[in-house]
VEXVO-466673 format. One record per residue (C-alpha): residue in one letter; x, y, z. Coordinates in steps of 0.001 Angstrom, whole numbers, padded with zeros to 6 digits, always signed. Layout:
BEGIN
aXYZ...
This chain:
BEGIN
m-053451+015690-003851i-050408+016765-001694l-047696+014908-004211p-049247+016381-007552m-049211+019820-005676m-045514+019132-004581r-044346+018194-007744l-046429+021460-009392v-044229+023389-007057a-040722+021745-008058v-041837+022593-011897l-042920+025672-011386a-039528+026612-009180a-037535+024692-012142m-039105+027148-014760s-038655+030158-012552f-034937+029220-012218a-034703+028710-015925a-036598+031763-016811a-033938+033881-014484l-031222+032571-016193a-032563+032888-019096q-032669+036645-018326e-029276+036610-017187k-026582+038647-019653a-024336+036860-021931v-020611+036997-021427v-018983+037205-024240f-014951+036242-025054q-013730+037885-028111g-010511+037735-030480g-008729+035352-028487l-006932+032050-029764i-009234+029565-027876y-007341+025888-027235p-011345+023681-027002v-009217+020571-026384g-010123+017843-028641k-010868+019873-031016s-008406+022007-033740a-007474+025732-032258i-009790+028399-033149t-007871+031854-034165n-009916+035467-033623g-012293+033184-031094v-015358+033997-029583v-017015+031946-026597v-020517+033025-025659v-021827+031831-022184q-025152+032122-020280g-026973+030811-017330g-023505+028878-016342k-023006+027348-019795i-021429+027626-023221l-024312+028943-026182a-021797+029008-029129i-018331+028979-029631g-016064+029285-033138s-014086+031806-035165a-015629+035993-035509d-016999+035215-038756e-018940+032572-037442v-020415+033287-033918k-021637+036680-033427a-022163+038820-029673p-025523+039480-028417a-025693+042887-028676d-026608+043484-024910a-023684+041026-023841q-020995+041857-021717v-017949+041389-024251i-014226+040245-022647d-011875+041571-024596c-009212+039063-025290q-007478+040143-028127g-003683+038532-027559k-004852+036201-025049v-005207+032398-024992l-008658+031286-024222t-008624+027465-022352p-011090+025021-020316g-010645+025217-016394f-007970+023110-015239i-009079+020057-013244d-007073+018716-010556t-007777+015219-009787h-006047+014940-006492s-005251+018155-003880h-006041+018532-000006i-007112+022285-000240g-009672+023817+002190q-007558+022710+005326v-009009+018877+004950d-007960+016428+007510v-005151+014206+005705g-005735+011550+008039e-007721+009703+010789f-004910+007243+012386s-007386+005331+014892n-008155+002732+011920p-006464+001612+008710i-009265+001261+006733q-012239+003866+007036p-014214+004434+003880e-016886+005853+005939l-014879+008902+006849r-016292+012164+004533a-013522+015034+003220m-016275+017351+002767d-016719+017303+006687s-013499+018300+007446i-012682+021353+004336n-013135+024789+004923v-013988+026726+002166e-012985+030083+003072d-009518+029158+003516a-007409+030898+001009s-005960+027906-000383l-009124+027516-002924q-008367+030938-004255r-004526+029958-004768a-006542+027199-007028r-008744+029430-008703s-005569+031686-009331g-003768+028893-011355g-006678+028038-013246i-008299+025275-011570t-011957+025037-011815t-012967+021661-010417v-011002+019638-007918n-011087+016416-006278i-010177+017007-002256m-009098+014063-000354p-008297+013057+002496g-004739+011923+003389s-003063+008583+002245g-002014+007487+005714n-004882+004699+005905l-005498+001695+003410m-008747+003459+002949s-008528+007309+004312g-012397+008255+003049q-014463+009753+000700t-012882+012329-001856v-015209+014997-002713y-015532+016944-006543l-015872+020944-005717k-016433+023283-008372l-014663+026370-007335r-017290+028951-007381q-017563+031704-005072g-018965+030604-002006k-019542+030778+001775k-020502+026927+002616l-019421+023908+001188e-022775+023396-000094d-022292+026785-002708l-019256+024563-004202l-020679+020720-004603m-020983+018746-007701t-023567+016106-007818n-023254+013115-010265r-025351+010992-012864y-026994+009402-009553g-028106+012469-008207t-025713+012166-004999i-022762+014105-003771a-019886+013786-006211g-016947+012032-004816g-014362+009202-004677l-012674+006932-002336k-009122+007147-001643m-006909+004388-001071a-003157+004298-000697n-000417+001459-000283g+003152+001477-000541t+005083+002988+002882n+002267+005214+003736p-000122+003159+005348l+003087+001171+007104r+002589+001924+010903e+002480+000440+014054p-000704-002281+014617p-003476-002166+014131f-001977-000850+010887p+000251-003347+008621t+003371-003486+009382t+004313-005069+005479r+002485-004888+002098g+001477-008036+002194k-000968-007714+005354s-001740-004092+003612a-003472-006245+000458a-004973-008784+002673l-007146-006068+004608v-007922-004654+001902r-009265-007753+000040q-010783-008515+003286k-012693-005689+003546f-013802-005702-000320i-015320-009631+000410a-017467-008109+003640a-018857-005616+001366q-020078-008062-001441e-021329-010383+001428y-022966-007181+003157r-024376-006521-000490d-025792-009883-000987k-027474-009827+002188i-029189-006646+001269k-030400-007991-002173r-031682-011435-000214a-033760-009253+002014t-035793-008024-001032n-036709-004833+000958d-037900-007127+004164v-037010-004701+007477d-036756-007606+009269k-033943-009120+007345l-031564-006566+006130p-028355-006273+007759a-027229-003924+010293r-026508-000362+008480d-022757-000537+008021l-021463+002900+006690s-017959+001870+005624l-019728-001110+003549e-022114+001135+002083v-019387+003362+000891l-017472-000065-000762v-020506-001431-002319e-020718+001791-004151v-017503+001521-005261l-018208-002684-006124d-021392-001043-008583g-019406+001438-010000k-020918+004354-008348r-017875+005463-006987v-014205+005653-008587v-011461+004368-006277h-008387+007403-006583h-005656+004839-005545h-002068+006581-004200t+000970+004330-005435h+004123+004631-006465r+006519+001856-007095s+005864-000536-009653d+004958-003554-007630d+002833-001658-005639i+000793-000469-008995l+000765-004006-010111t-000732-005085-006474v-004001-002527-007459l-004217-003749-010479r-004855-007225-008981l-007439-006141-006343q-008711-004182-009272k-008988-007383-012048e-010355-009325-008469f-013290-006652-007491g-014139-005056-010730f-013852-001639-009235k-013291+001806-011117l-009686+003071-010537v-007641+005699-011149l-003877+005489-010183q-002973+008455-008256h+000911+009307-008702v+002375+006610-010501s+005853+007575-010421e+007396+004344-011753g+004431+004049-014189y+006776+003734-017255k+008276+000451-016021i+004927-001240-016381a+003186+001359-019092q+002144-002070-021169e+000244-003760-018105i-001145-000366-017410a-002410+000108-020550e-003759-003541-020713a-005842-003121-017579k-007030+000054-019298v-006708+002015-016073p-005983+005844-015983c-003401+007325-014298s-003248+010511-012863l+000488+012131-012460i+002819+014254-010436v+005602+015651-011305i+008026+017082-009045d+011231+018540-009890s+013318+018729-006763p+014979+016948-004273g+013739+015288-001281g+010303+013422-000511k+009561+009658-000399l+012127+007043-000845e+009651+005094-002953a+009557+007842-005715r+013223+007766-005921d+013050+006635-009568m+010106+008903-010570d+011153+009796-014448w+010223+013532-016390r+009245+010774-019497n+006943+008831-017184a+003970+010892-019210v+005294+010019-022620t+006288+006504-022267l+002266+005731-021077d+001267+008021-023279r+002625+005878-026173a+001584+002664-024300g-002279+003893-025155v-002852+005019-021469t-004736+007696-020331i-003079+010416-018447g-003220+013227-016549f-002008+015547-013851h-002599+016956-010283t-000623+018964-007975d-001390+016914-004588d-001310+020647-003140w+000838+021804-001055v+003333+019064-002970t+003048+021479-006062d+001288+024328-005861s-002204+025061-006974r-001312+027992-008521i+001416+026811-010724f-000460+023283-011987n+000480+023726-016069r+003889+023686-015112s+003516+020016-014128a+002176+019640-017955a+004714+021811-019392l+007419+019591-017885a+005968+016552-019972v+005885+018600-023029r+009886+019223-022355a+010167+015395-021929g+008281+014814-025140l+004891+014529-024120p+002418+016493-027287r+001179+019377-026590d-002539+018672-026759k-002231+015348-024519a-000452+017725-022218l-003522+020166-022275s-005807+017587-022508g-003942+016264-019263l-005085+019617-017314t-008717+019384-018453l-010632+016387-020378a-008565+013746-018792g-009308+014926-015461a-012719+015027-016483v-012919+011686-017565m-011162+010063-014183m-013918+011815-012047d-016701+010695-014513m-017533+014340-015310a-016837+014698-018641e-019967+015255-019528r-019795+018622-018131v-016580+019892-017983g-012796+019451-019537t-013629+021220-022747l-014959+024422-024423e-018137+023369-026472v-021616+023996-026555g-023537+022580-023403k-020978+022414-021295d-020130+024407-017628a-018473+027768-019019d-015323+026962-017162v-013033+029438-019010l-009664+030656-018291v-007764+033836-020111l-004088+033085-019968s-002011+035745-020854g-000138+033401-023312d+000946+030078-024554p-000284+027377-021212f+003458+025914-021207s+005100+028664-021365v+006913+029791-017861y+006326+033604-018583t+002258+033067-019039h-000203+033938-015946v-003620+033029-015682e-005347+036570-015838q-009141+035670-015482t-010636+032348-013998w-014421+031771-014917v-016774+029722-013659e-019886+028997-015206g-019949+032069-016173a-018856+033773-013037k-015582+035039-012707v-013811+033929-009730f-010128+035444-010356d-008784+038534-011917r-005221+039334-011689l-005660+043188-012060d-007606+042750-008517p-005319+043997-005926k-006562+041060-003429d-006110+038179-006203l-002867+039563-007219l-001636+038853-003693i-002622+035709-003824a-001506+034643-007327t+001866+036116-006029g+002173+035866-002675g+004048+034008+000126l+002832+031105+002705g-000184+032894+004517a-000914+035194+001672g-004531+036342+001634q-005474+034343+004751p-009092+035589+006363r-008087+035018+009332r-007110+038124+011665a-007826+039688+015522n-011315+041402+015355l-009980+044682+016626c-012941+047118+016934c-010218+050394+016381f-008744+049110+013124a-011498+047288+011593n-012611+049076+008473e-016361+049266+008680q-017080+049174+004604e-015951+045762+005006h-018927+044557+007182q-021481+046532+005482
């Protein structure tokens, strides 16, 4: 009787939670120009959200606000889905563990400080979903984690789950010059690829041993955390997010992907335009970074602003990322704007900030567009998403406002320099504001 009772308790708890959401007051964004992504723009639009989800969207003639709803006046404003950053290092995440070149067992989630001001910087830039990664100094740096940028005191408040019911995230891999170091790291590109191939073959053998054991404990291989992660990759349950710049390095990644069949997102792809057809034929999406200042690594010297245009015309799904601090999260939309200047259609550029990232992270059923049933991640912009004069005025995550430019603290985050809004300070009793601790 214990299990049925536990199920009953779980059902009742779920029903109580659902009832609580149903009683929650609706929020209505009214009167703005809506870019839902994937569909035509809506003038004088209305978005109704409740319980963290979008309940209705359409023109003012089609959608009426519930009588008791909180109404957000969006006259003269632009509404878009929340931005999705597919490659970031916010939260003071560890950028690399250099004791070994291959460490898929490491988890970015174990080294993230969600109270760091960098998360609010991301919110001020309109980012609502983010893929936080370890660094690219290893061939396999560890497991990335997908966060929804809700307000929270601990990491668990921000975690997303995937369709398998586990914590959502990918695997960070890299090639090119970044992982080339003194032994035991590789010193050549050829050795880099060989080490990766060897590890995937070991994962295949590990998976086969588990299958042959057929749940016989005595026959199961010793548990191996690194191989467990790679089995998830081989089974398509975890996406590989691969740092790569030069065209020859990109082709190496595509060869490995073809050999082992894993899901792949190419990250950075500075020379993607040189082999756009090959990438398109592999049906692999690309998350691009757009850098418009001098400096950086030598292998990115042939970066071209028309990269996104060329890849898009070849039929490649393209998105954008910050690699924060490489690009500040507060100006994420500027990367797409520069691609528009180079010739990328505006609808593709907006999709590159939203839906394309959702597809790459296998989260498109929840985020990336404004449509009924999806998470209520909504941005209120002061104007054109691709104008240098436009600001993110409000950022909403699952129906809750997490950034408001009219709030002085948020304005400091949005406009201040390095360290603006950092929460850490000396605990001086004589100067503490007691209201902050009540």
